[in-house]
C-alpha positions as semicolon CSV with decimal commas, in nm:
position;residue;x (nm);y (nm);z (nm)
1;M;-7,498;-1,783;-14,082
2;N;-7,384;-1,608;-13,768
3;G;-7,342;-1,271;-13,603
4;R;-7,012;-1,207;-13,779
5;E;-7,182;-1,240;-14,116
6;K;-7,456;-0,997;-14,019
7;T;-7,192;-0,751;-13,899
8;H;-7,011;-0,795;-14,231
9;W;-7,318;-0,709;-14,439
10;E;-7,418;-0,416;-14,220
11;A;-7,068;-0,278;-14,274
12;V;-7,092;-0,326;-14,651
13;Y;-7,406;-0,112;-14,668
14;A;-7,268;0,141;-14,421
15;Q;-6,962;0,194;-14,639
16;R;-7,116;0,174;-14,988
17;T;-7,428;0,303;-15,156
18;P;-7,673;0,039;-15,281
19;D;-7,599;0,123;-15,645
20;S;-7,223;0,069;-15,600
21;V;-7,222;-0,288;-15,465
22;S;-7,110;-0,547;-15,718
23;W;-7,446;-0,724;-15,752
24;F;-7,644;-0,405;-15,819
25;Q;-7,876;-0,399;-16,120
26;P;-8,081;-0,090;-16,215
27;H;-8,355;-0,340;-16,300
28;A;-8,346;-0,717;-16,242
29;E;-8,453;-0,783;-16,600
30;H;-8,372;-1,154;-16,612
31;S;-8,555;-1,219;-16,286
32;L;-8,853;-1,015;-16,404
33;E;-8,873;-1,218;-16,724
34;L;-8,871;-1,547;-16,531
35;I;-9,134;-1,421;-16,287
36;A;-9,353;-1,313;-16,578
37;R;-9,323;-1,658;-16,734
38;A;-9,453;-1,813;-16,412
39;G;-9,794;-1,680;-16,513
40;L;-9,891;-1,568;-16,164
41;T;-10,191;-1,355;-16,083
42;R;-10,117;-1,013;-15,942
43;D;-10,227;-1,123;-15,595
44;A;-9,967;-1,402;-15,583
45;A;-9,743;-1,404;-15,276
46;I;-9,378;-1,343;-15,374
47;I;-9,074;-1,346;-15,146
48;D;-8,739;-1,198;-15,253
49;V;-8,475;-1,362;-15,036
50;G;-8,168;-1,143;-14,988
51;G;-8,358;-0,870;-15,172
52;G;-8,216;-0,602;-14,944
53;A;-8,177;-0,285;-15,145
54;S;-8,261;-0,453;-15,478
55;T;-8,501;-0,272;-15,713
56;L;-8,697;-0,592;-15,782
57;A;-8,970;-0,495;-15,534
58;D;-9,007;-0,155;-15,703
59;D;-9,056;-0,315;-16,042
60;L;-9,295;-0,581;-15,914
61;L;-9,509;-0,315;-15,748
62;A;-9,508;-0,119;-16,074
63;R;-9,634;-0,432;-16,252
64;G;-9,926;-0,464;-16,014
65;Y;-9,808;-0,733;-15,771
66;H;-9,915;-0,641;-15,420
67;D;-9,828;-0,933;-15,189
68;L;-9,452;-0,887;-15,167
69;T;-9,204;-0,985;-14,896
70;V;-8,837;-0,882;-14,896
71;L;-8,608;-1,071;-14,658
72;D;-8,250;-0,974;-14,587
73;L;-7,989;-1,021;-14,317
74;S;-7,897;-0,652;-14,328
75;A;-8,117;-0,389;-14,167
76;A;-7,923;-0,122;-14,354
77;A;-8,003;-0,280;-14,691
78;L;-8,373;-0,300;-14,609
79;A;-8,373;0,057;-14,485
80;A;-8,215;0,178;-14,810
81;A;-8,493;0,012;-15,011
82;Q;-8,761;0,160;-14,785
83;V;-8,620;0,511;-14,824
84;R;-8,606;0,469;-15,201
85;L;-8,965;0,345;-15,220
86;G;-9,102;0,618;-14,995
87;D;-9,474;0,573;-14,926
88;D;-9,476;0,258;-15,141
89;A;-9,257;0,085;-14,880
90;R;-9,575;0,031;-14,676
91;R;-9,698;-0,201;-14,951
92;V;-9,413;-0,447;-14,887
93;S;-9,348;-0,678;-14,591
94;W;-8,988;-0,634;-14,474
95;V;-8,818;-0,916;-14,283
96;E;-8,474;-0,877;-14,124
97;A;-8,356;-1,235;-14,072
98;D;-8,104;-1,509;-14,147
99;I;-8,261;-1,727;-14,417
100;T;-8,101;-2,039;-14,268
101;A;-8,268;-1,982;-13,929
102;V;-8,587;-1,783;-13,988
103;D;-8,926;-1,935;-13,912
104;L;-9,128;-1,862;-14,227
105;P;-9,504;-1,915;-14,253
106;R;-9,602;-2,257;-14,382
107;Q;-9,697;-2,280;-14,752
108;R;-9,729;-1,903;-14,774
109;Y;-9,554;-1,815;-15,100
110;D;-9,641;-1,873;-15,464
111;L;-9,291;-1,773;-15,577
112;W;-8,950;-1,770;-15,408
113;H;-8,678;-1,556;-15,566
114;D;-8,311;-1,543;-15,469
115;R;-8,039;-1,377;-15,672
116;A;-7,696;-1,401;-15,509
117;V;-7,767;-1,539;-15,161
118;F;-7,745;-1,916;-15,201
119;H;-7,387;-1,905;-15,331
120;F;-7,271;-1,756;-14,999
121;L;-7,378;-2,075;-14,818
122;T;-7,046;-2,260;-14,825
123;D;-7,141;-2,505;-14,551
124;A;-7,361;-2,804;-14,640
125;A;-7,566;-2,762;-14,321
126;Q;-7,648;-2,405;-14,421
127;R;-7,763;-2,516;-14,764
128;H;-7,977;-2,790;-14,614
129;A;-8,139;-2,540;-14,377
130;Y;-8,208;-2,304;-14,668
131;V;-8,378;-2,576;-14,873
132;E;-8,585;-2,675;-14,571
133;R;-8,714;-2,314;-14,555
134;V;-8,811;-2,332;-14,922
135;L;-8,997;-2,658;-14,867
136;Q;-9,170;-2,516;-14,562
137;S;-9,286;-2,186;-14,704
138;V;-9,350;-2,236;-15,078
139;K;-9,692;-2,368;-15,171
140;P;-9,713;-2,710;-15,341
141;G;-9,681;-2,638;-15,712
142;G;-9,518;-2,303;-15,635
143;H;-9,225;-2,151;-15,822
144;V;-8,862;-2,120;-15,713
145;I;-8,605;-1,901;-15,892
146;V;-8,248;-1,914;-15,760
147;A;-7,946;-1,747;-15,922
148;T;-7,584;-1,800;-15,817
149;F;-7,240;-1,748;-15,960
150;A;-7,183;-1,987;-16,248
151;E;-6,892;-2,231;-16,264
152;D;-6,688;-1,964;-16,443
153;G;-6,800;-1,689;-16,206
154;P;-6,606;-1,531;-15,918
155;D;-6,489;-1,745;-15,628
156;R;-6,525;-1,459;-15,380
157;C;-6,767;-1,170;-15,336
158;S;-6,745;-0,875;-15,097
159;G;-6,450;-1,041;-14,927
160;L;-6,631;-1,370;-14,864
161;P;-6,582;-1,710;-15,030
162;V;-6,870;-1,837;-15,243
163;M;-6,984;-2,156;-15,411
164;R;-7,008;-2,176;-15,791
165;Y;-7,261;-2,389;-15,974
166;G;-7,371;-2,528;-16,303
167;A;-7,742;-2,574;-16,360
168;D;-7,727;-2,944;-16,274
169;T;-7,527;-2,900;-15,954
170;L;-7,746;-2,611;-15,839
171;H;-8,064;-2,810;-15,902
172;A;-7,910;-3,109;-15,720
173;E;-7,883;-2,900;-15,402
174;F;-8,263;-2,877;-15,402
175;G;-8,332;-3,231;-15,516
176;A;-8,634;-3,434;-15,620
177;P;-8,904;-3,212;-15,463
178;F;-8,816;-2,946;-15,721
179;E;-8,872;-2,997;-16,093
180;L;-8,624;-2,800;-16,304
181;L;-8,834;-2,616;-16,563
182;E;-8,553;-2,419;-16,720
183;H;-8,207;-2,283;-16,662
184;S;-8,017;-1,994;-16,812
185;R;-7,708;-1,781;-16,779
186;E;-7,661;-1,411;-16,728
187;T;-7,355;-1,198;-16,789
188;H;-7,364;-0,933;-16,519
189;H;-7,164;-0,612;-16,550
190;T;-7,088;-0,472;-16,207
191;P;-7,092;-0,097;-16,132
192;G;-6,712;-0,121;-16,107
193;G;-6,679;-0,258;-16,460
194;A;-6,615;-0,626;-16,382
195;V;-6,797;-0,907;-16,562
196;Q;-6,959;-1,188;-16,361
197;Q;-7,131;-1,500;-16,488
198;F;-7,452;-1,613;-16,317
199;V;-7,662;-1,927;-16,357
200;Y;-8,039;-1,926;-16,296
201;C;-8,249;-2,229;-16,213
202;Y;-8,626;-2,198;-16,235
203;C;-8,804;-2,485;-16,061
204;R;-9,150;-2,588;-15,955
205;R;-9,204;-2,733;-15,609
206;S;-9,373;-3,072;-15,617
207;A;-9,745;-3,070;-15,550
208;S;-9,714;-3,313;-15,258
């Protein structure tokens, strides 16, 4: 990603409230179900990549998880989440960074979650850099949940082109170090009334 993309996302959150953007969910129910099935202890380290103003952190805190990191390119998105959480925002680590360039701690996270970031990486080098960050920062045997637009989903979002995936093609971007445990689809209804199809891949990082 580059400075233009950061400027783009800062403008999106300057012009629209977090609950009016197309990817908004009152609760990330599908993600929460997958995270629950991972069987993690409540002290597991979880990172929500592109979490921005998402309510996932709120719901994970409410469920007793307490080692949470939210990473987003947009300072405005992170600020919106912090305002919403109030005092609870101090219980979350907030990282303003480009996921394709950030230096994440080695083997830090038990679970990596991304809903609607990976499909914005239209350049192969960006996708390679993203996967390298997953390999670097997720513990061996850790869990990876990534959701993108499905093959019949939109081809643009917020004025930007996106990639669309089936479960097999999405898993192929991550490759052999990631065992595909399950995949599923979600029909997302945007605040504006549109319908978008998502695909979720839930993988386990190899133990070596």
